[in-house]
N, C-alpha and C positions, 0 to 999 in steps of 0.2 A: 444405313449405318445405326448404331446407337452407340450413346455416349453417356458416362456418369461420372461426375467429380466427387469424390470423398476427402473429407479431411479427417483422417483417424484423431481419436482423442483417447487418452487414458480411460475415460470411461466406458467408450465403446469397447474398448481391447478389454478391461476388465469384465464387463457385461458379456464378452462373448466366452471369456476363460469361465466365467460362473455356467453360463448355458451350454457348452459345450463338453465341460468336466475337465477341460485341459488347463490346468492350474499350474503348468511349468512356470517357475519362477522367471525365466526369461522374457515371459508376458507380464509379470506382475511387478517384479523388483529391479529397481535400476542399479540397486548397487550390485546384486546378483548377476545383472546383465553386462555390466561393465567389466565383473571379475572374470567372465567367460568371453571377454574380448569384444563383445557388441557395445554400440556407442550409447545405448541407452535400453531400456526395454523396448521389444519389439512385438509389432500386431502378428498375429497368427497367420500364417499361409491361408489356412483353410477359412478364416475370415475374407481373407482377398478373394479367394476362390469363388466364396458365395457370393460377393459381390461382382466377380467378373461372370459368373453364372446367369445372376438377374439381367445384366446388359444382353448376354448370349439369347436368353429366353425372349426379351424384347425384340432384338432384331430377327429371331427366328419365328415370329409371329405368336410368342406365348409357350410358357415351361413345358406343356404337354408336348411340343415339337422338339425338344431336345432329346437326343439320342447317345450322346456320349461328349463327354470334355474331357480334355487333356491340358493341363497347365505345367509351367516349369518356373519354379520359384526364383528370381535371378538376382534379387537384392532386396535388405531388409527396409521394412517401413516402420517410421518411430512415430511416436506422436507428433501431431503437427504436420506431418507430411500430407500434400494433397496429391492424391492419386488420381490420375484420370484413365478409366476403365473402358476400351470400346470394343466393337466388334463389328466387322463388315465382311460382306461377302468374299469368299475367297473362289468359289466355284460351286455348282449347283450342290445343293446340301451340306454345304460347309463354311464356316465363318473361322475368320482369323480374329483372334483376340488380343489386345494389349493392355497392358498397365506402364503407365509412364507417371513417374512423379513429376512434382513443380520444377526440378532441374532439366527435365528432359531425359532424366535415366529409366532405363527399363527395370522395372520390380516384376512384372510378369512377362516370360517371352516363351517362344515355342508353343503357343497355346491355339486350341482351337475347340470348336465343337462342332459337331454332326447333327444334322436336325432332317426332319421329314414334314412334310404339310400335309 
């Protein structure tokens, strides 16, 4: 099993927005995010998936071994949330991936990665 805890920050989210080109205001502007029903600005799903992929790569013996990955984003992640991403063997060549916030709520579900060694 591989695991990583990440506390999401405003700076990290803003840096990802800049690097990815995804400057949707729900990721950068609290007032805008609240105006569309969110609790505050939120982390990008693909930022979360990238972290989950890193954890999956560790569990698979390296990134070159990953063949496919699927993730369902199940909850919002806001600055200050600590998310524990984990990957564990489900069967030969397949990993189950999870993302749980500090309250034990799933933010990533129905996630898996296929790998070959």
